C-alpha positions in Angstrom: 22.7 23.8 43.4 21.2 24.3 40.2 21.5 27.7 39.0 20.0 27.4 35.5 16.0 27.7 35.1 13.9 25.6 33.6 12.5 26.5 30.3 9.7 25.1 27.4 11.1 24.7 24.0 10.8 28.1 22.9 13.1 29.1 26.0 9.8 30.4 27.8 10.2 30.4 31.7 7.7 27.5 32.3 7.1 28.4 36.2 5.5 31.7 34.9 3.5 29.9 32.3 2.1 27.9 34.9 1.8 30.8 37.2 -0.5 32.3 34.2 -1.8 29.2 33.4 -3.5 28.9 37.5 -4.3 32.4 37.1 -6.3 32.5 34.1 -8.1 29.2 35.2 -9.4 30.4 38.2 -10.2 33.5 36.3 -12.4 31.0 34.5 -13.4 29.6 37.4 -15.2 32.3 39.4 -16.6 33.8 36.0 -18.5 30.6 35.4 -20.5 29.1 38.6 -23.7 27.3 37.7 -25.7 29.7 39.8 -24.8 33.2 40.9 -26.8 32.5 43.9 -25.2 29.9 45.5 -21.1 30.5 45.2 -18.3 29.7 48.1 -17.1 32.9 49.8 -13.5 32.4 48.2 -15.3 32.5 45.0 -16.9 35.7 45.4 -15.4 39.0 45.2 -15.6 41.2 48.2 -18.5 43.6 48.3 -16.8 47.0 48.5 -13.5 46.9 51.3 -11.5 44.2 52.1 -10.4 41.0 49.5 -11.2 37.4 49.0 -9.3 35.1 47.3 -11.0 35.9 43.8 -10.1 39.9 44.4 -5.9 38.4 44.1 -6.8 36.7 40.2 -6.6 40.1 37.9 -3.8 41.7 39.6 -1.8 38.5 39.4 -2.5 38.5 36.0 -1.6 42.1 35.7 1.8 41.5 37.6 2.2 38.5 35.3 1.8 40.8 32.0 4.6 42.9 33.9 7.0 39.9 34.0 6.4 38.6 30.3 7.5 42.3 29.0 10.8 42.3 30.5 11.6 38.5 29.7 10.5 38.9 26.3 12.1 42.6 25.6 15.1 42.2 27.8 17.5 41.3 25.3 16.4 43.6 22.6 16.9 46.5 25.3 20.2 45.1 26.3 21.6 45.0 22.8 19.9 48.5 21.5 17.4 46.4 18.8 14.3 48.4 19.8 13.3 50.6 17.2 10.6 47.9 15.6 8.9 47.1 19.0 7.2 50.1 19.7 4.8 49.7 16.6 5.0 46.2 17.7 3.7 47.3 21.4 0.9 49.6 20.0 -0.6 46.6 17.3 -0.7 44.1 20.0 -2.2 46.8 22.4 -5.0 47.9 20.2 -6.0 44.3 19.3 -6.5 43.3 22.8 -8.3 46.4 23.7 -10.0 45.6 20.5 -10.9 42.0 21.6 -12.5 43.1 25.1 -14.8 45.9 22.9 -16.3 42.7 21.0 -16.8 40.7 24.1 -18.7 43.6 25.7 -20.7 43.9 22.7 -21.9 40.4 22.6 -24.4 39.3 22.1 -26.6 41.8 20.8 -24.4 44.5 20.1 -26.0 47.8 21.7 -23.5 50.5 20.9 -25.8 52.9 22.8 -24.7 51.5 26.0 -21.5 49.3 25.3 -19.4 48.7 28.0 -16.4 51.0 27.0 -13.7 49.9 30.1 -13.4 45.8 30.5 -10.7 43.3 31.9 -8.8 43.0 28.3 -9.3 46.8 28.0 -7.2 47.2 31.3 -4.6 44.8 30.1 -4.2 46.6 26.9 -3.6 50.0 28.5 -1.2 48.5 31.5 0.5 46.3 28.9 1.1 49.7 26.3 2.5 52.0 29.3 4.9 49.5 31.2 6.0 48.6 27.7 7.0 51.7 26.9 8.3 52.7 30.4 10.2 49.3 30.3 11.9 50.0 26.8 12.5 53.7 27.7 13.5 53.9 31.2 15.8 52.8 34.2 14.6 50.6 37.0 15.2 53.7 39.3 12.8 55.6 37.1 10.8 52.5 36.8 10.8 52.2 41.0 10.2 56.0 41.5 7.0 55.7 38.8 5.5 52.7 41.0 5.9 55.3 44.0 4.7 58.3 42.4 1.4 56.3 41.3 0.4 55.1 44.1 1.0 58.1 46.7 -0.6 60.6 43.9 -3.4 58.4 43.3 -4.1 58.2 47.2 -3.7 62.0 47.5 -6.2 62.5 44.5 -8.9 60.1 46.0 -8.3 61.3 49.4 -8.4 64.9 49.3 -10.1 66.0 45.9 -14.2 65.5 46.5 -16.3 64.2 43.8 -19.0 67.0 43.3 -21.7 66.8 45.9 -19.4 64.1 48.4 -16.9 64.9 51.2 -13.1 64.6 50.3 -12.1 61.1 51.0 -15.4 59.3 50.2 -14.6 55.8 49.4 -18.6 54.9 48.5 -19.4 53.4 45.6 -21.5 56.7 44.4 -19.1 58.9 46.1 -15.5 58.3 45.3 -13.9 60.2 42.9 -12.9 57.5 40.4 -16.4 56.9 40.3 -17.3 60.3 39.1 -14.8 60.1 37.1 -16.0 57.1 35.4 -19.7 58.4 35.0 -18.3 61.6 33.8 -16.3 60.0 31.1 -18.0 57.0 30.5 -22.0 57.8 31.0 -24.0 55.0 30.4 -20.9 53.3 29.1 -20.0 51.4 32.4 -20.5 48.2 34.1 -24.3 47.5 34.1 -24.2 45.8 37.2 -23.1 49.0 39.2 -24.5 51.8 36.8 -22.3 54.6 39.3 -18.9 52.9 38.8 -16.8 50.6 36.7 -14.4 48.2 38.2 -12.0 48.5 36.0 -12.7 52.4 35.3 -10.4 54.9 34.1 -9.2 56.6 37.0 -8.5 53.6 38.7 -6.6 52.2 36.0 -3.7 54.8 37.1 -2.8 52.1 40.2 -3.2 49.2 37.9 -0.2 50.0 35.9 2.0 50.4 39.3 1.2 46.9 39.5 2.0 45.9 36.4 5.6 47.8 36.6 5.7 45.5 39.6 6.1 42.9 37.2 8.4 44.5 35.2 10.7 45.2 38.0 10.2 41.0 39.1 11.0 40.1 35.6 14.6 42.3 35.7 15.4 40.2 39.0 14.5 37.1 37.4 16.9 38.4 34.3 19.6 39.2 36.7 23.0 36.8 37.3 21.8 36.0 40.6 21.6 32.1 41.3 18.1 30.7 41.4 17.8 30.5 45.2 18.7 33.9 45.5 16.2 34.8 43.1 13.4 32.4 44.9 14.7 34.3 48.3 14.4 37.9 46.9 10.9 37.0 45.3 9.8 35.9 48.8 11.5 38.7 50.8 9.9 41.3 48.8 6.7 40.0 48.8 6.3 39.8 52.2 7.6 43.3 52.2 5.0 44.9 50.0 2.5 42.5 51.8 3.0 44.0 55.0 3.0 47.8 53.3 -0.1 46.8 51.8 -1.4 45.7 54.8 -0.3 48.8 56.9 -1.8 51.2 54.3 -5.3 49.4 54.3 -5.7 50.9 58.0 -6.3 54.3 56.3 -6.6 53.4 52.6 -8.6 50.1 52.4 -7.6 47.3 50.4 -10.6 47.7 47.5 -10.2 45.7 44.1 -12.9 48.2 42.4 -11.0 51.0 43.4 -7.6 49.4 42.9 -6.3 51.8 46.1 -2.7 51.8 46.4 -3.0 49.3 49.6 -4.5 46.8 47.3 -1.7 47.6 44.6 1.2 46.9 47.6 -1.0 43.5 49.1 -1.9 41.8 45.6 1.6 42.7 44.5 3.1 40.8 47.3 1.3 37.7 47.1 1.8 37.4 43.4 5.8 37.8 44.3 5.3 35.1 46.6 3.1 32.9 44.6 5.6 33.7 41.5 8.5 32.5 43.9 6.5 29.4 44.7 6.1 28.4 41.3 9.7 29.1 40.5 11.3 26.8 43.4 8.8 24.1 42.7 9.2 23.9 39.1 12.6 25.8 38.3 14.7 24.7 41.1 13.2 21.3 42.3 11.8 20.1 39.1 8.6 19.2 40.1 6.6 19.6 36.7 4.2 16.8 36.8 1.4 18.5 38.0 1.6 21.5 36.1 0.9 20.7 32.3 -2.6 21.4 32.4 -1.9 24.9 33.8 1.1 25.4 31.4 -1.5 24.5 28.5 -3.5 27.5 29.8 -0.8 29.7 30.5 0.6 29.2 26.7 -3.1 30.8 25.5 -4.1 32.4 28.3 -6.1 35.1 25.9 -7.2 32.5 23.7 -8.9 30.8 26.9 -10.1 33.9 27.9 -12.1 34.5 24.9 -13.5 31.2 24.6 -14.6 31.1 28.3 -16.3 34.5 27.2 -17.8 32.9 23.8 -19.3 29.7 25.6 -20.8 31.9 28.4 -22.6 33.9 26.2 -23.9 30.7 24.0 -24.9 29.1 27.2 -27.3 32.2 28.1 -28.1 32.8 24.7 -29.4 29.4 23.4 -33.1 28.7 25.2 -34.3 25.2 25.5 -38.4 24.6 26.4 -39.4 23.5 29.8 -41.9 20.8 30.7 -44.6 24.0 31.5 -43.6 25.3 27.7 -41.1 28.2 29.3 -37.7 29.2 28.5 -34.8 28.4 30.0 -31.2 28.8 29.3 -28.8 26.1 28.2 -26.4 27.0 30.9 -29.3 26.7 33.2 -30.5 23.5 31.6 -27.1 22.1 32.0 -26.6 23.1 36.0 -30.0 21.8 36.8 -30.1 18.3 35.0 -26.7 17.5 35.4 -25.7 18.9 38.3 -28.3 20.1 40.6 -29.9 17.3 40.6 -27.7 15.1 42.6 -25.5 18.0 44.6 -26.5 20.6 47.2 -26.9 24.1 45.4 -23.2 25.2 46.3 -21.3 22.0 45.3 -23.5 21.6 41.9 -22.4 25.3 41.4 -18.9 24.5 42.2 -19.0 21.4 40.1 -20.6 23.4 37.1 -17.7 25.8 37.4 -15.1 22.8 37.3 -16.6 21.2 34.5 -16.5 24.6 32.7 -12.9 24.5 33.1 -12.0 21.3 32.1 -14.3 21.8 28.5 -12.0 24.5 28.1 -8.7 22.7 29.4 -9.7 20.3 26.2 -10.3 23.0 23.6 -6.9 24.5 24.6 -5.4 21.0 24.6 -6.3 20.5 21.2 -4.4 23.9 20.6 -1.7 23.0 22.1 -1.0 19.6 20.5 -1.2 21.5 17.2 1.5 24.0 18.0 -1.4 26.4 17.7 -0.4 29.4 20.3 -2.9 32.5 19.5 -0.7 35.5 20.4 -2.7 39.0 20.0 
């Protein structure tokens, strides 16, 4: 029975890189269909309460951030050499937050309605606080923090009413997190919603709990237990979290936009189980032939996210003249000419998204071959 883990050349846990790569590839896939009017339901977010496979993607990424914190800083904490880490944490958090603001500003940089929250902004905030907690607290305190965040958030949302609405209102307009987003950010929220932001301020509190679940998972992976004990522990913990999340769903519904406490436990449980699967397949059984593309994605995850966003902006910004003289975006032209001309609308939209991911893979492969790994 193998008791060691499979690592890349720089000592990274390959199964975690692959998990990260699968997650970021899924994020790019669901964000770039050929047509938003033609998307298979698993590649769409739930309308409000409930979940689809797409709703697992972002919490998976935050969970992975937490695992990576422990693997990156664990030996430094054990040796007591942490004094220089605080400045690095602040610097990295600000850079990631700044990149998120930059992407939100594209392509016109209309600062009067610039969306302040965002995916990278939430990652930056959660990374910062989870890192500080990892460096300054013990595992027991981190567990207590997760419980306090989840229960505290549930109490806030269920028992403190937004002005003009009843306590416990969980609608898009009437929930407390939605009110806080409107109060704090005003026009600087997600333009498609206007009344709330899916990466808003109050809902970042339970998102930190998602990241801390990853931190504790990293501690388990760094323990002296055998590889089989580790993977079994991940599966069992994941099953327990999924069960508790599903039970909590009955009175605090699973909801990505509100990042409800039930959503944290439910998605955290699935993240534990998916990591366990990757760990078993790659680190225990050694089946790595299929994983290289995802490892390439995982080693440059932030770069992939930025590149994909820039490509999407260019496809929308560049316009061509149609046969009737009307203007059509380059992205729409590519979709119509290369995909919609031979496939049904749903399949054409999916084929466009898959091709988009493959183009990104080609760009990331160039970076990988040149050993360029961009770290924010």
